[in-house]
N, C-alpha and C positions, 0 to 999 in steps of 0.2 A: 646427657649421656643416653643412650637406648639401655633397659632392660638389659641384666644378662643371669642367663641358667648358671649357678652354682653348684658342684656337688663335691660334695666330700667326701672321697670314696674309703676314708676311715671306718666315719660315723654310719654307712651308706645314705645318705642323708642330701636332697634336693633345696635348694633356693631361689628364688627370683630375688635381685639385686635392681631397685630402680634409681640408688643412688649409690656415691663412692664412698660413704660412711660406711654402707651397707654391705659392700663389696670387702672393705678393710674389713670389716666387722666381722664377714665370714672368715676370714681367710686368719686375723688373731685367734678367735677361735678353733682354728685348726692347726693351730701352732700350740696354742694351749696346750690343747690332746694329745699331740705329738709329744709335750715335752712330756707331761702326765705317762706316757706310757713309755716313753723311752724309745720309742722307734720313731723312723718316717713315714709320710705319707705324700699323697696327692691332692690337689686340692682341681680341680677344673674348671674353666670359667668359657660360658660359649656365648657367642653371640648371636643373636637373630639370624644372623648370615649364616651360622652355622657353625663359626671358624671356631678353634676349641686354644685356649691357653693353658696349661697345665701348668703348677707352679710346685714344687718340691718344698715340704715343710717339714722342722724336725731338726736341722740342722744349723749352725750359724752362718750354712752358705748358702746357696740355690741352684737345682738345676731347671730351666724351662724347657716347655714340650710345646711343639705348634702343629697343629693339624687345620689341613683346611676342611671345608663344610665339607660331610660327606665321606669325613674320613680317610678322603683320596690323598695317595702319592701327588709331591713330595709330600713326607715327616720330616721335621727339623729339631734338632736341638740344641741348645744355646751353646755358643763357642766362648768359654775360659780359655786355658792355655792348652792352644794348639799341639803341642809337642806333649803334653802328658801324658804318661804309658799306664796302662791298668784298667782296672773297675772297682769300682763300690759296689757294696751287695747294700739295696736298702730295699722298705719297704715300699710297696706304694698302698696299702691300706691297714697297716697292721699284721696282714695274717699272710701274703704273700712276698716273695724278693723277686727283685728285677738288678742284673748286672749294669750300674750308668756306669758309661767312660768318666775318667777324671776328667779327660777335656771339655767334659759340657762342664763341670761347676762355675758359676759365676759368682759376685757379692750380692749380699740378701739384697743390699742399696740397688743393685744393678737390674734386681730382679722386680721391685719394686715401682723404680721405673716403667720398666718392660710394661708391668700391668696395668703401670697407671696410662700409659698410650694406650695399651688397649681397650681400656675403660672410654678413653674417647674415640679412637678410630675404630675399634671392632675388624684391626685389620691386624698382620704380624707387625709388631713391635721393630721400627729400626733404629731402635737406642741402645740393643746387642749385637752383637753377631751369632749368626748361624750356622751351625753346620748340617748338612743332609745327612739323614740318620741310616742306615746308620754308615759314619766317614768318623770324622777321617783317619786311615787304613783299614777300612770295609768292613 
């Protein structure tokens, strides 16, 4: 794997992971902190090519966010149940909140599979479905 830059938004810390175990260790540390605080947070994984996969921690399920290098459009969110209406107010870093559409939630297992694919490819994972953000329904 190529090194990945990891940003734990809740701790405002940045790391460089050079192995899969370091990537998963950073994710596990973020999950433990989210559980301790009782809130959600995002963990950003950025490849050398500038592409970024963000993973929501602090819930039994997860949401993924994808951004291409330079934060260029299009942006994507994971797509779970496309027919799900409504939003859930979640925290990105324990201090703010953002309304996340219910259709973006996927299983933790699918989120981990996508992270593992990203570790290997440094590209948008194909093992999960994606929706343009903001969508469906605009």
